[in-house]
VOKE-211027 format. One record per residue: residue in three letters; x, y, z of N, C-alpha, C, O in turn. Coordinates in steps of 0.1 Angstrom, whole numbers, padded with zeros to 4 digits, always signed. Example, Ala and Ser with C-alpha at 12.3 -4.5 7.8 and 13.67 -1.06 7.14 Angstrom:
ALA+0132-0057+0078+0123-0045+0078+0132-0033+0078+0142-0033+0085
SER+0128-0022+0071+0137-0011+0071+0129+0000+0079+0134+0011+0080
//
This chain:
UNK+0010-0010-0002-0002+0004-0001+0007+0016+0001+0010+0019+0013
UNK+0010+0020-0005+0021+0036-0010+0016+0042+0001+0004+0040+0004
UNK+0022+0049+0008+0023+0059+0021+0013+0070+0015+0009+0074+0004
UNK+0012+0071+0022-0002+0091+0023+0008+0100+0021+0020+0098+0020
UNK+0003+0109+0022+0014+0128+0020+0011+0126+0037+0004+0120+0045
UNK+0025+0141+0038+0019+0147+0048+0016+0154+0051+0020+0163+0045
UNK+0008+0157+0060-0003+0165+0064+0007+0176+0073+0012+0174+0084
UNK+0007+0188+0063+0006+0198+0063+0000+0213+0066-0010+0217+0060
UNK+0008+0222+0078+0001+0233+0076+0006+0239+0085+0014+0234+0094
UNK+0002+0260+0085+0011+0262+0100-0001+0261+0109-0012+0262+0105
UNK+0002+0259+0120+0000+0258+0131-0002+0246+0133-0009+0243+0143
UNK+0002+0237+0127-0004+0218+0130+0007+0214+0139+0019+0218+0139
UNK+0001+0203+0149+0006+0204+0162+0010+0187+0159+0001+0180+0154
UNK+0020+0182+0162+0027+0165+0157+0031+0161+0169+0037+0168+0177
UNK+0028+0150+0171+0038+0139+0176+0047+0134+0169+0043+0129+0158
UNK+0061+0134+0170+0065+0132+0155+0078+0117+0166+0081+0120+0177
UNK+0081+0107+0159+0083+0095+0162+0096+0086+0153+0096+0079+0142
UNK+0105+0090+0162+0118+0088+0149+0128+0074+0158+0130+0072+0170
UNK+0131+0066+0148+0136+0047+0156+0144+0047+0147+0143+0051+0135
UNK+0157+0038+0157+0172+0037+0148+0168+0025+0133+0156+0020+0133
UNK+0173+0023+0126+0175+0017+0119+0175+0003+0126+0184+0000+0135
UNK+0166-0006+0122+0167-0023+0126+0171-0023+0142+0177-0031+0148
UNK+0165-0011+0148+0161-0007+0158+0178-0006+0168+0178-0007+0180
UNK+0185-0004+0163+0204-0001+0167+0200+0014+0174+0190+0021+0172
UNK+0209+0015+0180+0208+0033+0188+0212+0043+0181+0221+0040+0173
UNK+0208+0054+0181+0212+0064+0173+0220+0076+0180+0224+0087+0175
UNK+0223+0068+0197+0230+0076+0202+0239+0071+0211+0232+0062+0216
UNK+0250+0070+0216+0263+0061+0219+0268+0066+0229+0271+0056+0237
UNK+0270+0079+0236+0278+0084+0247+0267+0098+0248+0256+0099+0243
UNK+0276+0109+0260+0270+0121+0259+0268+0132+0249+0259+0140+0247
UNK+0283+0128+0241+0285+0132+0231+0271+0138+0218+0268+0148+0211
UNK+0267+0126+0220+0254+0123+0206+0242+0133+0208+0237+0141+0201
UNK+0239+0128+0225+0230+0133+0225+0233+0145+0227+0225+0152+0221
UNK+0243+0155+0234+0241+0171+0231+0245+0175+0219+0245+0187+0218
UNK+0249+0170+0210+0248+0172+0193+0236+0173+0191+0230+0183+0188
UNK+0231+0162+0194+0216+0157+0185+0209+0174+0193+0210+0184+0186
UNK+0203+0175+0204+0199+0187+0212+0206+0194+0207+0200+0198+0197
UNK+0219+0201+0208+0222+0213+0205+0216+0218+0187+0216+0230+0183
UNK+0213+0207+0179+0210+0206+0167+0194+0207+0164+0189+0213+0155
UNK+0189+0203+0172+0176+0200+0170+0168+0213+0174+0159+0218+0167
UNK+0171+0219+0185+0172+0234+0190+0174+0248+0176+0167+0257+0172
UNK+0184+0244+0174+0187+0250+0157+0184+0248+0149+0190+0254+0140
UNK+0179+0244+0147+0170+0237+0132+0156+0239+0134+0149+0243+0125
UNK+0151+0236+0149+0138+0242+0147+0135+0258+0149+0123+0261+0148
UNK+0145+0268+0152+0148+0277+0154+0148+0285+0143+0144+0296+0141
UNK+0157+0275+0132+0157+0279+0120+0145+0279+0109+0143+0287+0100
UNK+0135+0264+0114+0124+0261+0103+0114+0272+0113+0103+0270+0108
UNK+0113+0280+0121+0101+0281+0124+0091+0270+0129+0080+0268+0123
UNK+0095+0264+0137+0093+0254+0143+0091+0257+0162+0101+0261+0169
UNK+0082+0256+0167+0078+0257+0182+0079+0244+0189+0069+0238+0191
UNK+0089+0240+0194+0092+0227+0203+0088+0222+0216+0097+0225+0223
UNK+0080+0216+0222+0073+0217+0232+0079+0208+0240+0081+0210+0252
UNK+0085+0194+0232+0087+0184+0246+0089+0176+0237+0084+0176+0226
UNK+0100+0166+0243+0112+0157+0238+0117+0151+0245+0118+0156+0256
UNK+0125+0136+0244+0125+0123+0252+0137+0119+0243+0133+0112+0234
UNK+0144+0120+0242+0160+0107+0236+0162+0098+0241+0168+0098+0252
UNK+0158+0088+0236+0164+0071+0242+0171+0065+0233+0169+0066+0221
UNK+0180+0059+0239+0187+0052+0227+0188+0046+0218+0199+0041+0214
UNK+0175+0044+0213+0171+0043+0201+0164+0046+0192+0163+0041+0181
UNK+0159+0054+0196+0145+0065+0189+0144+0075+0201+0151+0077+0211
UNK+0133+0083+0196+0134+0098+0199+0116+0106+0196+0108+0105+0187
UNK+0115+0112+0208+0098+0115+0206+0094+0130+0205+0094+0135+0216
UNK+0092+0137+0199+0088+0150+0193+0083+0156+0198+0079+0149+0207
UNK+0077+0169+0200+0062+0174+0202+0065+0189+0197+0072+0197+0203
UNK+0059+0190+0187+0064+0201+0177+0050+0204+0170+0041+0196+0169
UNK+0050+0219+0166+0041+0231+0162+0051+0234+0155+0063+0236+0159
UNK+0044+0235+0136+0046+0235+0129+0042+0253+0123+0031+0258+0125
UNK+0054+0260+0116+0048+0271+0115+0051+0276+0106+0046+0269+0097
UNK+0061+0291+0097+0058+0288+0076+0061+0277+0070+0056+0274+0059
UNK+0070+0270+0078+0085+0262+0070+0079+0244+0069+0073+0237+0077
UNK+0083+0242+0060+0071+0229+0059+0081+0220+0064+0093+0218+0060
UNK+0074+0212+0078+0076+0207+0089+0091+0199+0085+0103+0200+0090
UNK+0087+0188+0074+0092+0176+0068+0105+0184+0063+0116+0181+0067
UNK+0104+0192+0055+0121+0193+0046+0127+0195+0062+0137+0188+0065
UNK+0120+0208+0076+0132+0204+0083+0137+0196+0094+0146+0198+0103
UNK+0128+0187+0092+0132+0169+0099+0139+0167+0089+0151+0164+0093
UNK+0137+0167+0072+0145+0156+0065+0161+0167+0067+0172+0162+0065
UNK+0159+0179+0069+0176+0184+0067+0184+0181+0081+0196+0179+0083
UNK+0173+0180+0091+0182+0178+0107+0185+0158+0106+0197+0156+0104
UNK+0181+0151+0106+0181+0141+0105+0194+0135+0097+0203+0128+0099
UNK+0190+0144+0084+0205+0140+0076+0220+0145+0078+0230+0140+0074
UNK+0218+0156+0085+0228+0164+0093+0235+0152+0104+0247+0148+0106
UNK+0223+0150+0111+0224+0139+0122+0236+0127+0121+0247+0126+0126
UNK+0227+0118+0110+0234+0107+0102+0249+0114+0100+0258+0110+0107
UNK+0252+0122+0092+0259+0125+0085+0267+0124+0101+0271+0113+0104
UNK+0268+0133+0107+0277+0136+0121+0281+0123+0129+0291+0122+0135
UNK+0269+0110+0129+0270+0103+0136+0283+0093+0127+0293+0088+0132
UNK+0278+0092+0114+0290+0081+0107+0304+0089+0109+0314+0082+0111
UNK+0305+0100+0109+0317+0104+0104+0323+0100+0125+0335+0099+0128
UNK+0316+0100+0130+0319+0103+0143+0327+0089+0148+0338+0085+0152
UNK+0314+0083+0145+0316+0066+0149+0321+0058+0139+0323+0046+0141
UNK+0324+0062+0130+0334+0055+0117+0326+0042+0109+0332+0031+0105
UNK+0311+0044+0107+0298+0037+0099+0296+0045+0085+0302+0055+0081
UNK+0286+0038+0080+0287+0047+0064+0271+0036+0064+0271+0025+0070
UNK+0263+0041+0057+0246+0036+0055+0233+0046+0062+0233+0058+0064
UNK+0224+0039+0064+0210+0047+0071+0216+0048+0086+0227+0045+0090
UNK+0208+0053+0091+0210+0056+0106+0194+0056+0109+0192+0057+0121
UNK+0189+0057+0105+0166+0063+0110+0167+0052+0100+0175+0049+0091
UNK+0151+0046+0106+0146+0038+0099+0134+0040+0091+0122+0040+0094
UNK+0139+0043+0078+0133+0049+0072+0126+0065+0076+0129+0074+0083
UNK+0112+0061+0067+0106+0073+0073+0097+0076+0089+0087+0070+0095
UNK+0103+0085+0091+0098+0091+0109+0082+0091+0104+0075+0094+0094
UNK+0080+0087+0118+0058+0088+0117+0055+0105+0125+0061+0110+0135
UNK+0048+0109+0120+0040+0119+0123+0025+0118+0125+0017+0112+0117
UNK+0022+0124+0138+0008+0121+0137+0006+0134+0140+0016+0140+0145
UNK-0005+0142+0137-0005+0153+0138-0023+0149+0148-0034+0142+0146
UNK-0018+0156+0158-0024+0158+0174-0040+0170+0168-0043+0176+0158
UNK-0048+0167+0184-0054+0175+0184-0052+0187+0196-0060+0188+0205
UNK-0043+0193+0195-0036+0202+0207-0044+0202+0220-0041+0197+0231
UNK-0055+0209+0215-0066+0210+0227-0068+0197+0239-0067+0196+0251
UNK-0070+0187+0229-0076+0176+0239-0063+0167+0243-0064+0158+0251
UNK-0050+0172+0236-0038+0165+0242-0028+0167+0247-0021+0159+0251
UNK-0026+0180+0248-0012+0188+0249-0006+0179+0257+0004+0173+0255
UNK-0016+0179+0271-0012+0175+0283-0004+0164+0286+0005+0162+0294
UNK-0011+0154+0278-0013+0137+0277+0000+0136+0271+0006+0126+0275
UNK+0004+0141+0266+0011+0139+0252+0023+0145+0258+0033+0142+0253
UNK+0024+0155+0272+0040+0162+0274+0039+0149+0287+0049+0142+0290
UNK+0027+0147+0293+0031+0137+0300+0039+0120+0296+0048+0113+0302
UNK+0033+0117+0285+0037+0106+0282+0048+0102+0274+0050+0090+0270
UNK+0056+0113+0272+0072+0115+0267+0081+0116+0277+0091+0110+0277
UNK+0076+0124+0286+0084+0124+0296+0089+0111+0302+0100+0107+0304
UNK+0071+0105+0304+0076+0090+0313+0081+0080+0306+0078+0069+0310
UNK+0088+0080+0293+0091+0071+0283+0102+0060+0288+0104+0048+0286
UNK+0110+0074+0298+0122+0063+0304+0120+0059+0316+0130+0052+0320
UNK+0110+0060+0325+0103+0049+0332+0093+0041+0333+0088+0038+0344
UNK+0088+0036+0321+0080+0027+0312+0095+0017+0309+0095+0005+0311
UNK+0107+0026+0304+0114+0015+0296+0123+0009+0306+0132+0002+0303
UNK+0121+0012+0316+0127+0010+0332+0143+0018+0333+0152+0013+0340
UNK+0145+0030+0325+0162+0030+0325+0161+0040+0337+0172+0044+0341
UNK+0148+0045+0346+0153+0052+0359+0138+0047+0361+0131+0042+0352
UNK+0136+0053+0378+0124+0054+0386+0116+0062+0389+0105+0060+0395
UNK+0124+0075+0384+0115+0093+0384+0121+0097+0366+0131+0095+0361
UNK+0108+0103+0362+0112+0111+0354+0124+0124+0352+0128+0127+0341
UNK+0128+0129+0363+0133+0141+0367+0150+0137+0368+0159+0145+0370
UNK+0151+0122+0367+0167+0112+0368+0173+0114+0355+0185+0116+0354
UNK+0164+0114+0344+0165+0113+0324+0174+0127+0329+0174+0135+0338
UNK+0182+0122+0315+0186+0138+0317+0182+0142+0302+0183+0153+0297
UNK+0177+0133+0296+0177+0134+0282+0159+0133+0279+0154+0124+0273
UNK+0153+0144+0285+0143+0147+0283+0142+0158+0290+0149+0163+0298
UNK+0125+0164+0283+0128+0181+0286+0122+0182+0298+0121+0193+0303
UNK+0116+0169+0304+0108+0167+0320+0115+0178+0327+0107+0186+0332
UNK+0132+0181+0330+0142+0188+0336+0138+0201+0334+0144+0210+0340
UNK+0127+0205+0325+0131+0217+0324+0116+0224+0333+0113+0232+0342
UNK+0111+0216+0326+0091+0219+0330+0094+0218+0345+0087+0226+0350
UNK+0102+0211+0356+0106+0213+0366+0115+0223+0372+0115+0226+0384
UNK+0120+0228+0365+0132+0243+0366+0145+0232+0372+0151+0235+0382
UNK+0146+0224+0368+0154+0213+0370+0169+0217+0362+0180+0217+0366
UNK+0161+0220+0347+0174+0226+0337+0171+0236+0327+0160+0235+0322
UNK+0179+0246+0324+0181+0261+0319+0168+0257+0306+0170+0247+0299
UNK+0161+0262+0304+0148+0259+0291+0158+0267+0277+0158+0278+0271
UNK+0162+0260+0277+0173+0265+0263+0162+0258+0248+0165+0246+0246
UNK+0153+0260+0240+0146+0259+0230+0135+0252+0233+0128+0245+0226
UNK+0133+0257+0248+0118+0252+0248+0118+0263+0263+0126+0267+0272
UNK+0099+0267+0259+0093+0276+0265+0080+0268+0271+0069+0265+0267
UNK+0087+0265+0285+0073+0254+0291+0060+0263+0295+0048+0259+0298
UNK+0065+0276+0295+0054+0284+0304+0038+0282+0295+0028+0279+0302
UNK+0037+0282+0286+0024+0277+0273+0022+0265+0282+0015+0270+0291
UNK+0022+0255+0284+0017+0240+0290+0016+0242+0302+0005+0239+0306
UNK+0026+0249+0315+0024+0248+0326+0009+0260+0329+0002+0261+0339
UNK+0006+0269+0315-0003+0278+0316-0015+0272+0319-0023+0278+0326
UNK-0017+0259+0315-0032+0251+0312-0027+0245+0322-0015+0242+0319
UNK-0029+0243+0332-0026+0238+0345-0032+0249+0358-0041+0247+0366
UNK-0021+0260+0355-0024+0274+0370-0017+0286+0363-0006+0283+0358
UNK-0022+0299+0364-0018+0307+0362-0005+0316+0371+0003+0326+0368
UNK-0006+0308+0381+0003+0308+0390+0018+0296+0381+0016+0285+0378
UNK+0026+0300+0381+0041+0299+0375+0045+0288+0384+0045+0277+0379
UNK+0048+0290+0400+0054+0280+0408+0041+0270+0412+0044+0258+0416
UNK+0026+0273+0412+0020+0266+0418+0016+0254+0400+0010+0244+0400
UNK+0021+0259+0390+0019+0252+0383+0030+0246+0379+0028+0243+0367
UNK+0044+0241+0384+0054+0234+0386+0045+0223+0395+0042+0212+0393
UNK+0042+0229+0403+0037+0218+0413+0023+0207+0412+0018+0199+0420
UNK+0021+0211+0402+0003+0210+0396+0010+0201+0384+0005+0190+0382
UNK+0021+0203+0376+0029+0193+0369+0032+0180+0373+0029+0169+0370
UNK+0043+0186+0382+0051+0172+0388+0037+0162+0392+0038+0151+0387
UNK+0028+0165+0399+0018+0154+0401+0011+0148+0393+0009+0135+0394
UNK+0007+0156+0383-0003+0156+0369+0010+0142+0363+0007+0130+0364
UNK+0023+0146+0359+0033+0136+0358+0033+0121+0366+0035+0110+0361
UNK+0033+0125+0379+0035+0113+0387+0018+0102+0386+0014+0090+0386
UNK+0015+0112+0386-0004+0100+0384-0004+0096+0373-0013+0087+0371
UNK+0005+0099+0361+0010+0089+0347+0019+0077+0349+0015+0067+0343
UNK+0027+0076+0355+0034+0067+0356+0026+0053+0359+0030+0044+0353
UNK+0019+0052+0365+0015+0037+0365+0005+0031+0354+0001+0020+0352
UNK+0003+0044+0345-0006+0040+0334+0002+0027+0320-0003+0018+0314
UNK+0015+0032+0321+0016+0016+0312+0021+0024+0299+0024+0036+0299
UNK+0021+0016+0291+0019+0023+0273+0005+0031+0271-0005+0029+0278
UNK+0006+0038+0263-0012+0044+0263-0012+0043+0248-0006+0050+0240
UNK-0018+0034+0245-0019+0024+0235-0030+0035+0226-0031+0036+0213
UNK-0041+0043+0238-0053+0051+0230-0047+0063+0221-0053+0068+0211
UNK-0032+0069+0225-0024+0079+0221-0018+0075+0205-0015+0084+0197
UNK-0016+0058+0204-0015+0058+0187-0025+0053+0182-0023+0045+0173
UNK-0038+0054+0185-0051+0050+0180-0057+0062+0172-0066+0068+0176
UNK-0048+0065+0156-0047+0072+0147-0058+0069+0137-0061+0057+0134
UNK-0066+0082+0132-0078+0078+0117-0067+0082+0110-0057+0089+0113
UNK-0070+0075+0095-0056+0082+0081-0053+0075+0086-0062+0067+0086
UNK-0041+0069+0093-0030+0065+0099-0024+0080+0097-0014+0081+0090
UNK-0028+0088+0102-0016+0102+0107-0026+0113+0117-0021+0124+0120
UNK-0037+0109+0121-0047+0120+0127-0050+0116+0145-0060+0110+0149
UNK-0045+0117+0150-0053+0117+0168-0061+0124+0169-0054+0134+0168
UNK-0076+0127+0170-0082+0135+0172-0098+0128+0165-0098+0121+0155
UNK-0112+0132+0172-0123+0129+0171-0125+0133+0157-0116+0139+0151
UNK-0137+0130+0151-0138+0132+0137-0142+0148+0133-0142+0151+0121
UNK-0146+0159+0141-0144+0170+0141-0133+0168+0134-0131+0165+0122
UNK-0122+0169+0146-0111+0176+0146-0106+0170+0128-0100+0178+0120
UNK-0110+0156+0124-0100+0154+0114-0109+0159+0102-0104+0158+0090
UNK-0119+0163+0103-0129+0174+0089-0120+0186+0090-0114+0190+0080
UNK-0116+0195+0108-0106+0208+0109-0097+0203+0098-0099+0208+0087
UNK-0086+0194+0100-0072+0194+0097-0076+0194+0083-0075+0206+0079
UNK-0080+0185+0074-0082+0185+0059-0089+0198+0056-0082+0204+0048
UNK-0100+0206+0060-0103+0216+0053-0087+0227+0059-0081+0234+0051
UNK-0083+0228+0070-0069+0236+0072-0061+0228+0056-0062+0231+0044
UNK-0057+0222+0059-0051+0219+0047-0050+0222+0037-0040+0229+0034
UNK-0058+0218+0029-0066+0229+0014-0063+0240+0017-0053+0245+0010
UNK-0068+0248+0026-0069+0263+0030-0058+0271+0030-0058+0283+0027
UNK-0042+0260+0035-0036+0264+0039-0022+0267+0029-0014+0276+0029
UNK-0024+0254+0021-0018+0246+0008-0013+0260-0003-0023+0265-0009
UNK-0001+0266-0005+0003+0269-0015+0006+0287-0005+0010+0297-0010
UNK+0004+0286+0003+0010+0297+0012+0018+0299+0028+0020+0308+0036
UNK+0021+0287+0026+0032+0284+0034+0048+0287+0030+0049+0280+0021
UNK+0060+0292+0031+0073+0289+0029+0076+0271+0029+0076+0263+0039
UNK+0080+0268+0014+0083+0254+0017+0100+0255+0014+0106+0258+0004
UNK+0105+0251+0024+0124+0247+0015+0122+0238+0003+0118+0226+0003
UNK+0125+0244-0006+0129+0239-0019+0133+0228-0021+0145+0227-0020
UNK+0128+0222-0024+0136+0204-0032+0136+0203-0046+0126+0196-0050
UNK+0141+0206-0054+0141+0204-0067+0133+0215-0075+0129+0213-0086
UNK+0132+0223-0070+0123+0237-0070+0127+0246-0074+0121+0256-0079
UNK+0141+0245-0073+0150+0257-0086+0161+0250-0090+0166+0241-0085
UNK+0166+0258-0106+0177+0250-0110+0186+0254-0110+0187+0266-0107
UNK+0198+0248-0112+0207+0253-0110+0217+0265-0116+0227+0269-0110
UNK+0212+0269-0128+0213+0285-0137+0209+0289-0125+0218+0294-0118
UNK+0192+0286-0118+0191+0303-0108+0194+0301-0099+0191+0310-0092
UNK+0201+0289-0091+0210+0285-0081+0222+0298-0081+0224+0307-0072
UNK+0230+0294-0093+0242+0305-0094+0232+0321-0097+0234+0329-0088
UNK+0228+0322-0101+0222+0337-0107+0220+0342-0091+0224+0353-0087
UNK+0212+0332-0083+0205+0341-0071+0219+0346-0058+0220+0357-0053
UNK+0229+0334-0056+0242+0343-0051+0252+0351-0059+0260+0359-0054
UNK+0249+0349-0073+0257+0364-0076+0250+0377-0071+0255+0387-0064
UNK+0238+0375-0075+0224+0390-0070+0228+0388-0055+0228+0400-0050
UNK+0232+0379-0045+0222+0380-0030+0234+0383-0025+0234+0394-0020
UNK+0250+0373-0026+0258+0374-0023+0275+0382-0027+0285+0381-0021
UNK+0270+0390-0043+0280+0394-0044+0295+0390-0048+0305+0395-0043
UNK+0291+0376-0061+0300+0367-0064+0301+0375-0073+0295+0386-0072
UNK+0308+0372-0084+0310+0371-0099+0310+0361-0105+0313+0350-0100
UNK+0306+0361-0116+0293+0353-0124+0306+0340-0128+0303+0332-0137
UNK+0318+0339-0124+0330+0329-0129+0328+0320-0116+0332+0308-0118
UNK+0324+0322-0107+0331+0317-0092+0331+0298-0093+0339+0290-0087
UNK+0322+0296-0102+0320+0280-0097+0333+0276-0102+0337+0265-0097
UNK+0341+0285-0113+0353+0273-0114+0362+0286-0115+0370+0287-0125
UNK+0362+0297-0107+0376+0303-0101+0382+0294-0093+0379+0282-0091
UNK+0395+0302-0089+0408+0292-0082+0412+0300-0070+0421+0299-0062
UNK+0401+0311-0073+0409+0320-0060+0399+0316-0041+0387+0314-0040
UNK+0405+0317-0034+0401+0314-0021+0383+0316-0014+0375+0308-0008
UNK+0382+0329-0018+0369+0331-0020+0358+0326-0028+0346+0324-0025
UNK+0364+0323-0041+0353+0317-0051+0351+0304-0049+0340+0299-0052
UNK+0362+0296-0044+0361+0275-0037+0351+0279-0025+0343+0271-0022
UNK+0352+0285-0021+0345+0287-0004+0327+0287-0017+0318+0279-0017
UNK+0327+0296-0022+0313+0305-0025+0305+0288-0032+0294+0284-0030
UNK+0312+0281-0038+0315+0272-0046+0310+0255-0036+0301+0247-0039
UNK+0317+0255-0028+0317+0249-0017+0299+0251-0015+0292+0241-0019
UNK+0293+0263-0009+0285+0268-0006+0271+0262-0013+0260+0257-0009
UNK+0279+0266-0027+0271+0264-0042+0260+0251-0040+0248+0250-0039
UNK+0279+0237-0039+0270+0223-0041+0262+0227-0026+0250+0228-0028
UNK+0263+0228-0016+0251+0226-0001+0243+0227-0005+0236+0217-0006
UNK+0238+0241-0010+0227+0245-0008+0214+0233-0017+0204+0228-0014
UNK+0228+0234-0038+0220+0220-0040+0217+0211-0040+0207+0205-0045
UNK+0228+0208-0030+0222+0196-0028+0214+0188-0012+0207+0178-0010
UNK+0217+0198-0005+0209+0195+0005+0193+0202+0007+0184+0197+0012
UNK+0196+0219+0001+0179+0227+0000+0177+0221-0015+0164+0220-0016
UNK+0181+0219-0025+0174+0212-0041+0171+0201-0040+0160+0196-0045
UNK+0181+0192-0033+0176+0174-0040+0184+0174-0051+0180+0164-0057
UNK+0194+0178-0057+0199+0176-0068+0211+0162-0063+0215+0159-0052
UNK+0212+0159-0075+0223+0148-0075+0235+0151-0077+0240+0159-0086
UNK+0244+0142-0065+0261+0151-0067+0264+0149-0083+0268+0158-0090
UNK+0261+0136-0089+0265+0135-0104+0262+0148-0108+0271+0156-0110
UNK+0251+0151-0110+0245+0170-0120+0257+0177-0112+0268+0178-0117
UNK+0254+0180-0101+0262+0191-0100+0275+0195-0101+0281+0206-0104
UNK+0280+0178-0097+0301+0178-0107+0298+0184-0121+0306+0192-0126
UNK+0285+0179-0126+0286+0179-0143+0287+0195-0143+0295+0202-0149
UNK+0276+0200-0132+0270+0216-0138+0287+0225-0130+0289+0237-0134
UNK+0293+0223-0125+0304+0230-0120+0318+0229-0122+0327+0237-0119
UNK+0320+0212-0131+0331+0210-0140+0339+0202-0129+0351+0202-0129
UNK+0332+0194-0121+0343+0189-0114+0339+0177-0113+0331+0174-0122
UNK+0343+0166-0100+0337+0154-0100+0330+0151-0092+0327+0160-0084
UNK+0324+0139-0088+0313+0138-0078+0323+0134-0062+0320+0132-0051
UNK+0332+0134-0067+0341+0135-0048+0344+0149-0049+0348+0155-0039
UNK+0342+0156-0060+0343+0170-0050+0332+0181-0045+0333+0191-0038
UNK+0318+0172-0054+0309+0178-0046+0306+0174-0032+0302+0181-0023
UNK+0307+0162-0030+0312+0153-0015+0314+0159-0007+0306+0161+0002
UNK+0330+0165-0008+0340+0167-0001+0337+0187+0003+0341+0193+0013
UNK+0333+0189-0002+0324+0206-0007+0311+0204+0007+0310+0210+0018
UNK+0301+0192+0001+0293+0195+0011+0296+0193+0025+0292+0202+0034
UNK+0303+0181+0028+0307+0176+0037+0315+0193+0048+0311+0197+0059
UNK+0328+0202+0039+0332+0209+0043+0321+0221+0053+0320+0226+0064
UNK+0313+0221+0039+0305+0235+0049+0295+0228+0060+0286+0233+0068
UNK+0297+0219+0060+0284+0209+0068+0295+0212+0082+0289+0217+0091
UNK+0307+0209+0084+0318+0208+0095+0314+0223+0099+0307+0224+0109
UNK+0316+0237+0091+0315+0252+0097+0301+0254+0101+0297+0264+0107
UNK+0292+0246+0097+0276+0248+0105+0279+0239+0116+0271+0244+0124
UNK+0284+0229+0122+0289+0226+0128+0290+0228+0140+0286+0222+0150
UNK+0299+0241+0138+0307+0246+0146+0296+0262+0153+0295+0268+0164
UNK+0289+0263+0140+0279+0273+0142+0291+0287+0138+0294+0296+0146
UNK+0297+0286+0125+0302+0299+0120+0290+0305+0114+0283+0301+0105
UNK+0289+0319+0122+0279+0330+0116+0280+0328+0104+0270+0322+0099
UNK+0294+0335+0093+0292+0339+0083+0285+0327+0075+0275+0330+0070
UNK+0289+0316+0074+0281+0309+0068+0271+0304+0065+0268+0300+0054
UNK+0265+0304+0077+0247+0304+0081+0240+0315+0076+0229+0315+0071
UNK+0249+0328+0080+0240+0342+0073+0242+0340+0056+0232+0343+0049
UNK+0249+0337+0050+0250+0331+0037+0239+0322+0029+0232+0325+0018
UNK+0240+0311+0037+0229+0300+0032+0218+0305+0030+0212+0306+0019
UNK+0216+0311+0047+0204+0321+0051+0196+0330+0036+0184+0332+0034
UNK+0207+0335+0030+0203+0347+0025+0198+0340+0009+0188+0342+0001
UNK+0207+0332+0009+0205+0325-0008+0193+0318-0004+0184+0324-0010
UNK+0186+0305+0006+0175+0303+0008+0156+0311+0010+0145+0307+0008
UNK+0162+0325+0017+0154+0334+0020+0151+0339+0002+0139+0341+0000
UNK+0157+0340-0006+0155+0343-0017+0152+0333-0027+0149+0336-0039
UNK+0154+0322-0022+0149+0310-0029+0131+0316-0030+0123+0321-0038
UNK+0133+0311-0018+0117+0311-0008+0110+0321-0012+0099+0321-0016
UNK+0116+0330-0012+0110+0345-0017+0105+0344-0031+0096+0353-0033
UNK+0107+0337-0042+0104+0342-0053+0098+0325-0059+0099+0322-0071
UNK+0094+0317-0049+0081+0305-0054+0073+0315-0043+0063+0308-0041
UNK+0071+0327-0034+0062+0328-0033+0051+0339-0042+0040+0339-0048
UNK+0061+0345-0039+0060+0355-0054+0058+0350-0066+0052+0358-0074
UNK+0063+0338-0072+0055+0333-0084+0042+0324-0084+0035+0322-0094
UNK+0039+0319-0069+0025+0313-0067+0018+0326-0071+0011+0328-0082
UNK+0019+0338-0059+0008+0349-0059+0007+0352-0074-0005+0354-0075
UNK+0012+0354-0087+0016+0360-0099+0004+0348-0106-0005+0350-0114
UNK+0006+0337-0100+0001+0325-0113-0012+0325-0105-0021+0325-0113
UNK-0016+0324-0092-0027+0319-0087-0021+0304-0082-0010+0298-0082
UNK-0035+0303-0076-0033+0290-0069-0044+0279-0083-0055+0280-0089
UNK-0034+0269-0084-0040+0259-0091-0046+0248-0088-0051+0242-0098
//
């Protein structure tokens, strides 16, 4: 049976489940957990995604997210591609890290927000890794109780569902979570309609109405929606590089060529061999160029991030402008 397409629209509330390939671990030590969290926060911020909760288990992760104006699937695709490359380089392995397509359940936030936050934070307890959720380092539960700094997550919205008084809300939250510790696996939180939606029939209808109403209006990061000629022209315009930069021998031109390869491969999903032919290099050069840029992104190099963002924003701007001129199809 063919897989159904993703449901996406601004404001959609998702329970995301990502599993390791063949149930293998996707984290081997604290450094892996930390890098995943750091980049999760970074990509959520870059992709206009609201992060409500997370729990990183040894061989899978649970994320509670709200989509903004950027396609969530593209955000997560880039994030998990980055993490796979990082993990493989660090541990000297090759091949897939994650088990195919991640599970994305669109949930009724009004009905399930608190239940899902509690369920996700209790994962380590159900798995027997800890006796209390606050003893597990790699979930956002410790942020909710004030034990860790709220980096990437603002617990105030969720806690505000329990009480207007922040201190009282944290106490209520602790009690609420511990009350759920004896529930075990909540099968009802996985009983989704249409294979993708958690909610009643009314919510199910609202989801499809919202998706149809918003289609084409949010900014989708392009995948094979721009030609290499267009990317070259955009880089010349936005970054001020000379027209011959793809074959330049200078340091600046060579760096811009690496940026070109990275954007074409990562955001445009162009094949390495096609990029290689276009720039007059071999495919190995393209691969090395992409990895070189990734290393700079890995350490948070601001110049690299700004350059990529400017080009990507111009691509997105042109797509939105083109749709407005052409109208909806």
